[in-house]
N, C-alpha and C positions, 0 to 999 in steps of 0.2 A: 399551423395553430401554432400561437404563442405558447409559450410553457406557463408554470405556474407561478416560478421565477420570476420570470417577465410582467407579468399577470401584477405578481408583488410591488415592484421598483413602477409600472405605472399609475399602480395607484399611490405610489408615494409624489409622484410629479419628478422624479428623477431620473428614471431608466441608468442608474448607477449604483454601484454598491453603498452604501453607508458607510462613512469611519469607523461604526462597531463590526460590523460583519468584514470590511477589511481589516481592521485587525484580527479579528478572528482567524480566516483562512490565512492569515503572514503566519500568526504562531503556530499553526498545526502545519505549514509546509517548514515553517522552519524548522521544527522538532521533527520530521521524515526526513529533512534533509540531513538533518544530523545526525539522526542514525542511519542513515544511508552509508555516511561517513564511517561511522565507527561497522557497520559489518564488513564493508570494503577493507578496512584494514585489518580486521578480527579475523578476517575467513578467505579472504584474497578475490572475494568475487567481483564482479563487474558489475560496473554502475548501473544497468537495466535491471539486473537482477537484486543487486541491495535492497534498491529503490523500491521493488514489487514487495520483497521480506516488510521490508521498514512500514510501508503501507496496508500490508496483511495484520502484520503487527500489531499496530496501533488501530486498525478497526476491530481487534478485539477476535479473528480466526484462529480458528485450532489444527486448521489442515490446510498448506498450500499445494495445489496441484497446479503441475508446470512441467512440461518439457524439456526446459533450459534449465536444467538440475542434477546430478545425482538422486537418484532414486529416493531414501529414505534420508534425511540430515534433522538432526536437532537443530533449530537454531532461534534463538532468543525463546517465543513462551510457543513455538510452531513446528509442526511437523511437516516437512517438507519431502511431497510424495511427485513419483512421473509415473502417471496412470496408464501411459503406454510402456512399461517394462514390467514383464510378471515375474514377478520372484518365484524361484524353487518352493514347491510345497517341501511342508515340514514333514510329511508322511514317516 
């Protein structure tokens, strides 16, 4: 079953992204990549973790759940949590 995106391209008769769509995608990818490199440099995180953080941040996420990073970290506008680690209760 074709996706809505494919149908949209077929309606235009090109089957490819328009120049405007390409430029928007390029700008988004460039900004994510630059942010990823900044995070790698500042936090010493691996590339894959840094790219995940950059993408989540730019998507407007407040909490990032991942098993690949320490339990609670504040990175940029994100709180990074590992859902598989239980913190001791504060009784």
